[in-house]
Backbone as ProteinMPNN parsed JSONL, in Angstrom:
{"seq_chain_A": "MSSKAKKRVVLPTRPAPPTVEQILEDVRGAPAHDPVFTALAPEDPPDPSPRAEDPETQEEQLYQQSRAYVAMNERLRQAGDTLRQKFDDLRQAGHRLEQDVSQLTSATS", "coords_chain_A": {"N_chain_A": [[0.74, 22.751, -55.633], [3.755, 22.143, -54.094], [4.924, 20.607, -51.019], [7.298, 21.758, -50.298], [7.167, 24.287, -51.287], [5.385, 25.592, -49.694], [4.844, 28.102, -47.276], [6.611, 28.35, -44.285], [5.194, 28.236, -41.09], [5.674, 30.322, -38.386], [5.669, 29.757, -35.06], [4.429, 31.406, -32.102], [6.482, 32.251, -29.251], [6.582, 30.245, -26.308], [4.706, 30.999, -23.36], [6.019, 31.994, -20.137], [6.206, 29.565, -17.513], [3.802, 29.357, -14.788], [4.43, 30.844, -11.569], [5.138, 29.389, -8.338], [3.686, 30.731, -6.395], [1.636, 31.85, -7.953], [0.318, 29.537, -8.788], [-0.538, 28.468, -6.326], [-2.238, 30.533, -5.513], [-4.187, 30.349, -7.481], [-5.23, 27.775, -6.973], [-6.205, 28.083, -4.37], [-8.201, 29.924, -4.858], [-10.077, 28.518, -6.271], [-13.333, 27.004, -6.461], [-14.779, 24.543, -4.212], [-16.217, 22.594, -5.566], [-15.02, 22.399, -7.983], [-14.077, 20.77, -10.997], [-11.447, 19.832, -11.033], [-10.907, 19.102, -8.45], [-12.881, 17.27, -7.907], [-12.922, 15.272, -9.837], [-11.295, 12.999, -9.488], [-12.134, 12.118, -7.071], [-13.474, 9.668, -4.823], [-16.55, 8.01, -5.644], [-18.349, 7.152, -3.714], [-18.624, 8.231, -0.379], [-15.976, 7.726, 1.98], [-16.181, 4.933, 4.208], [-17.329, 5.417, 7.541], [-15.348, 5.344, 10.532], [-14.975, 2.09, 11.925], [-14.99, 1.882, 14.679], [-16.555, 3.947, 15.554], [-19.143, 3.204, 15.132], [-22.082, 1.37, 16.122], [-22.208, -2.069, 17.249], [-24.259, -3.543, 15.94], [-24.683, -2.164, 13.558], [-22.203, -2.507, 12.385], [-22.24, -5.284, 12.046], [-24.361, -5.491, 10.249], [-23.283, -4.132, 8.066], [-21.12, -5.837, 7.456], [-22.572, -8.113, 6.807], [-23.977, -7.216, 4.526], [-21.8, -6.664, 2.855], [-20.806, -9.249, 2.598], [-22.944, -10.5, 1.282], [-22.878, -9.057, -1.116], [-20.379, -9.836, -2.032], [-20.767, -12.614, -2.411], [-22.761, -12.532, -4.378], [-21.382, -11.233, -6.444], [-19.372, -13.098, -6.874], [-20.87, -15.227, -7.85], [-21.834, -14.086, -10.223], [-19.401, -13.77, -11.564], [-18.676, -16.447, -11.835], [-20.722, -17.36, -13.52], [-20.175, -15.764, -15.731], [-17.696, -16.785, -16.435], [-18.452, -19.382, -17.177], [-20.052, -18.758, -19.389], [-18.136, -17.57, -21.055], [-16.459, -19.788, -21.487], [-18.21, -21.448, -22.908], [-18.67, -19.87, -25.194], [-16.082, -19.814, -26.186], [-15.712, -22.52, -26.813], [-17.669, -22.721, -28.805], [-16.581, -20.972, -30.726], [-14.212, -22.329, -31.298], [-15.225, -24.694, -32.46], [-16.476, -23.546, -34.681], [-14.222, -22.579, -35.969], [-12.944, -25.0, -36.624], [-14.848, -26.064, -38.383], [-14.715, -24.129, -40.368], [-12.064, -24.456, -41.245], [-12.312, -27.035, -42.321], [-14.165, -26.54, -44.371], [-12.67, -24.777, -45.948], [-10.548, -26.456, -46.696], [-11.986, -28.351, -48.174], [-12.902, -26.727, -50.251], [-10.461, -25.959, -51.426], [-9.501, -28.43, -52.238], [-11.483, -29.12, -54.04], [-11.189, -27.256, -56.03], [-8.753, -27.841, -57.046]], "CA_chain_A": [[1.849, 23.345, -54.915], [4.426, 21.111, -53.319], [5.103, 20.934, -49.608], [8.483, 22.603, -50.156], [6.826, 25.65, -51.672], [4.55, 26.202, -48.663], [5.571, 28.961, -46.36], [6.699, 27.781, -42.947], [4.54, 29.066, -40.091], [6.478, 30.497, -37.181], [4.808, 29.789, -33.873], [4.901, 32.339, -31.066], [7.211, 31.593, -28.163], [5.725, 29.817, -25.198], [4.763, 31.883, -22.196], [6.743, 31.446, -18.99], [5.307, 28.811, -16.627], [3.412, 30.138, -13.614], [5.243, 30.667, -10.366], [4.477, 28.62, -7.281], [2.711, 31.609, -5.761], [0.488, 31.959, -8.845], [-0.397, 28.261, -8.744], [-1.223, 28.384, -5.033], [-3.331, 31.499, -5.53], [-5.221, 29.779, -8.346], [-5.847, 26.641, -6.274], [-6.97, 28.609, -3.222], [-9.362, 30.654, -5.353], [-11.012, 27.621, -6.963], [-14.396, 26.492, -5.598], [-14.606, 23.145, -3.793], [-16.843, 21.702, -6.535], [-14.257, 22.479, -9.233], [-13.792, 19.419, -11.497], [-10.081, 19.411, -10.707], [-10.919, 18.479, -7.125], [-13.904, 16.226, -7.799], [-12.811, 14.261, -10.888], [-10.671, 11.772, -8.984], [-12.672, 11.79, -5.749], [-14.292, 8.454, -4.861], [-17.966, 8.31, -5.792], [-18.981, 6.958, -2.413], [-17.757, 8.729, 0.683], [-15.357, 6.619, 2.711], [-16.953, 4.455, 5.357], [-16.856, 5.955, 8.818], [-14.518, 4.442, 11.334], [-15.77, 1.032, 12.544], [-15.083, 2.092, 16.129], [-17.562, 4.954, 15.838], [-20.463, 2.637, 14.922], [-22.475, 0.342, 17.075], [-21.93, -3.419, 16.728], [-25.292, -4.005, 15.013], [-24.428, -1.533, 12.262], [-21.031, -3.185, 11.822], [-22.668, -6.601, 11.6], [-25.169, -5.299, 9.044], [-22.36, -3.806, 6.976], [-20.404, -7.063, 7.089], [-23.533, -8.987, 6.141], [-24.224, -6.682, 3.184], [-20.577, -6.888, 2.088], [-20.744, -10.684, 2.3], [-23.948, -10.757, 0.242], [-22.372, -8.486, -2.367], [-19.27, -10.695, -2.448], [-21.322, -13.869, -2.92], [-23.447, -12.229, -5.635], [-20.362, -10.963, -7.457], [-18.717, -14.381, -7.14], [-21.778, -15.993, -8.71], [-21.813, -13.452, -11.546], [-18.121, -14.115, -12.184], [-18.726, -17.864, -12.202], [-21.578, -17.458, -14.705], [-19.448, -15.148, -16.851], [-16.676, -17.767, -16.827], [-19.134, -20.455, -17.912], [-20.456, -18.203, -20.678], [-16.92, -17.431, -21.87], [-16.027, -21.122, -21.895], [-19.133, -21.912, -23.948], [-18.396, -19.113, -26.413], [-14.788, -20.28, -26.675], [-15.939, -23.816, -27.473], [-18.395, -22.448, -30.05], [-15.628, -20.408, -31.683], [-13.294, -23.389, -31.71], [-15.951, -25.545, -33.399], [-16.645, -22.789, -35.922], [-12.91, -22.573, -36.62], [-12.716, -26.314, -37.231], [-15.729, -26.168, -39.553], [-14.165, -23.241, -41.392], [-10.89, -25.124, -41.807], [-12.788, -28.139, -43.159], [-14.759, -25.963, -45.58], [-11.588, -24.251, -46.777], [-9.819, -27.59, -47.302], [-12.851, -28.923, -49.204], [-12.882, -25.829, -51.398], [-9.162, -26.034, -52.107], [-9.387, -29.726, -52.923], [-12.437, -29.135, -55.149], [-10.684, -26.391, -57.105], [-7.449, -28.338, -57.549]], "C_chain_A": [[2.469, 22.26, -54.044], [4.614, 21.571, -51.88], [6.314, 21.829, -49.386], [8.161, 24.064, -50.44], [5.964, 26.35, -50.616], [5.407, 27.014, -47.713], [5.515, 28.357, -44.956], [6.097, 28.752, -41.94], [5.418, 29.122, -38.85], [5.527, 30.638, -36.002], [5.344, 30.791, -32.866], [5.624, 31.574, -29.958], [6.241, 31.267, -27.033], [5.819, 30.811, -24.057], [5.541, 31.2, -21.065], [5.764, 30.666, -18.116], [4.955, 29.648, -15.399], [4.345, 29.859, -12.438], [4.455, 29.852, -9.354], [3.4, 29.469, -6.619], [1.46, 31.746, -6.624], [-0.345, 30.675, -8.839], [-1.187, 28.145, -7.451], [-2.408, 29.344, -4.98], [-4.5, 30.968, -6.356], [-5.962, 28.646, -7.64], [-6.701, 27.13, -5.113], [-8.242, 29.322, -3.682], [-10.398, 29.775, -6.032], [-12.089, 27.135, -5.996], [-14.191, 25.006, -5.298], [-15.204, 22.176, -4.808], [-16.172, 21.767, -7.907], [-13.912, 21.066, -9.698], [-12.386, 18.919, -11.185], [-10.064, 18.661, -9.374], [-11.876, 17.301, -7.052], [-13.735, 15.101, -8.8], [-12.254, 12.942, -10.36], [-11.178, 11.368, -7.603], [-13.501, 10.516, -5.854], [-15.768, 8.835, -4.924], [-18.705, 8.159, -4.473], [-18.062, 7.526, -1.346], [-17.164, 7.552, 1.447], [-16.209, 6.236, 3.908], [-16.417, 5.076, 6.637], [-16.081, 4.889, 9.583], [-15.385, 3.367, 11.986], [-15.939, 1.229, 14.049], [-16.203, 3.051, 16.49], [-18.979, 4.395, 15.703], [-20.794, 1.614, 15.993], [-22.289, -1.032, 16.447], [-22.98, -3.913, 15.735], [-25.079, -3.419, 13.613], [-23.239, -2.195, 11.595], [-21.423, -4.559, 11.287], [-23.489, -6.501, 10.317], [-24.277, -4.987, 7.841], [-21.612, -5.053, 6.514], [-21.322, -8.024, 6.344], [-23.779, -8.522, 4.71], [-22.991, -6.866, 2.291], [-20.459, -8.353, 1.682], [-21.731, -11.045, 1.2], [-23.458, -10.251, -1.118], [-21.237, -9.352, -2.914], [-19.795, -11.989, -3.059], [-22.013, -13.639, -4.266], [-22.431, -11.989, -6.749], [-19.635, -12.247, -7.846], [-19.575, -15.221, -8.085], [-21.802, -15.41, -10.122], [-20.522, -13.78, -12.286], [-18.103, -15.57, -12.642], [-19.568, -18.045, -13.469], [-20.882, -16.87, -15.928], [-18.367, -16.105, -17.354], [-17.285, -18.902, -17.63], [-19.532, -19.979, -19.31], [-19.252, -18.066, -21.603], [-16.421, -18.783, -22.362], [-16.892, -21.648, -23.031], [-18.866, -21.19, -25.26], [-17.057, -19.526, -27.028], [-14.945, -21.599, -27.42], [-16.671, -23.627, -28.795], [-17.458, -21.905, -31.124], [-14.654, -21.46, -32.188], [-13.967, -24.311, -32.724], [-16.155, -24.836, -34.737], [-15.328, -22.719, -36.685], [-12.606, -23.891, -37.304], [-13.583, -26.492, -38.481], [-15.198, -25.31, -40.7], [-12.945, -23.868, -42.048], [-11.3, -26.268, -42.726], [-13.367, -27.608, -44.463], [-13.682, -25.433, -46.524], [-10.833, -25.395, -47.439], [-10.671, -28.266, -48.364], [-12.846, -28.058, -50.457], [-11.575, -25.918, -52.163], [-8.992, -27.352, -52.838], [-10.344, -29.811, -54.116], [-11.93, -28.293, -56.311], [-9.381, -26.88, -57.692], [-7.627, -29.317, -58.671]], "O_chain_A": [[1.76, 21.543, -53.337], [4.483, 22.753, -51.563], [6.365, 22.575, -48.408], [8.801, 24.966, -49.9], [5.828, 27.573, -50.645], [6.541, 26.652, -47.397], [4.459, 27.907, -44.512], [6.435, 29.935, -41.926], [5.849, 28.091, -38.332], [4.687, 31.537, -35.968], [6.552, 31.008, -32.775], [5.389, 30.381, -29.764], [5.223, 31.933, -26.845], [6.875, 31.394, -23.812], [5.694, 29.979, -21.051], [4.606, 31.063, -17.99], [5.71, 30.539, -15.011], [4.955, 28.794, -12.333], [3.249, 29.654, -9.503], [2.317, 28.97, -6.316], [0.346, 31.758, -6.101], [-1.574, 30.729, -8.88], [-2.36, 27.771, -7.465], [-3.465, 28.996, -4.456], [-5.66, 31.121, -5.974], [-7.188, 28.571, -7.707], [-7.807, 26.633, -4.905], [-9.246, 29.322, -2.97], [-11.494, 30.244, -6.338], [-11.794, 26.879, -4.828], [-13.511, 24.302, -6.044], [-14.743, 21.039, -4.905], [-16.707, 21.242, -8.884], [-13.495, 20.241, -8.885], [-12.163, 17.712, -11.084], [-9.304, 17.709, -9.195], [-11.698, 16.417, -6.214], [-14.356, 14.051, -8.633], [-12.715, 11.875, -10.764], [-10.706, 10.387, -7.03], [-14.165, 10.299, -6.867], [-16.191, 9.836, -4.346], [-19.588, 8.955, -4.156], [-16.849, 7.324, -1.401], [-17.789, 6.497, 1.545], [-16.861, 7.072, 4.533], [-15.209, 5.242, 6.802], [-16.167, 3.695, 9.294], [-16.432, 3.69, 12.549], [-16.932, 0.784, 14.625], [-16.746, 2.99, 17.594], [-19.932, 5.052, 16.123], [-19.918, 1.073, 16.668], [-22.22, -1.141, 15.222], [-22.644, -4.625, 14.788], [-25.274, -4.105, 12.609], [-23.248, -2.425, 10.385], [-20.992, -4.953, 10.204], [-23.337, -7.318, 9.409], [-24.486, -5.507, 6.745], [-21.485, -5.294, 5.314], [-20.913, -8.668, 5.378], [-23.79, -9.334, 3.785], [-23.122, -7.187, 1.11], [-20.061, -8.663, 0.559], [-21.401, -11.805, 0.289], [-23.604, -10.929, -2.135], [-21.148, -9.573, -4.122], [-19.319, -12.415, -4.112], [-21.872, -14.446, -5.185], [-22.598, -12.481, -7.864], [-19.319, -12.456, -9.018], [-19.059, -15.849, -9.01], [-21.792, -16.153, -11.104], [-20.539, -14.038, -13.489], [-17.579, -15.885, -13.71], [-19.186, -18.783, -14.377], [-20.986, -17.412, -17.028], [-18.148, -16.22, -18.56], [-16.72, -19.34, -18.632], [-19.369, -20.704, -20.291], [-19.328, -18.399, -22.785], [-16.008, -18.916, -23.514], [-16.386, -22.219, -23.996], [-18.837, -21.815, -26.32], [-16.921, -19.58, -28.25], [-14.394, -21.784, -28.506], [-16.349, -24.279, -29.788], [-17.522, -22.317, -32.283], [-14.312, -21.479, -33.371], [-13.359, -24.673, -33.731], [-16.024, -25.448, -35.798], [-15.318, -22.792, -37.914], [-12.081, -23.918, -38.417], [-13.121, -27.001, -39.502], [-15.231, -25.721, -41.86], [-12.803, -23.82, -43.27], [-10.708, -26.454, -43.789], [-13.099, -28.151, -45.535], [-13.763, -25.613, -47.739], [-10.509, -25.314, -48.624], [-10.131, -28.72, -49.373], [-12.792, -28.567, -51.577], [-11.567, -25.95, -53.394], [-8.412, -27.399, -53.923], [-10.05, -30.497, -55.096], [-12.223, -28.6, -57.467], [-8.945, -26.385, -58.732], [-6.642, -29.829, -59.205]]}, "name": "protein", "num_of_chains": 1, "seq": "MSSKAKKRVVLPTRPAPPTVEQILEDVRGAPAHDPVFTALAPEDPPDPSPRAEDPETQEEQLYQQSRAYVAMNERLRQAGDTLRQKFDDLRQAGHRLEQDVSQLTSATS"}
């Protein structure tokens, strides 16, 4: 049976969009742990105001942030070195492949 012979399916009309009042009622009735409210929420709660903490806690936080920054910097540096090495390996493999292909083409000619 060809596509022209198939009967065309008529879809039902779309329902009217909800009113603002219906949307607000729906949002107000949703629980706080509803995925709509939690999906985009940050995983870690925001840090409390620095003014509300004592200086030792602030210093500890800064120290931990600095340690994390240094560790991440080192990981990035190592990743860069690894990428450079892999790039060089790929380049050498490409050159070897080009040489092999040229040898094959010259051998078959």
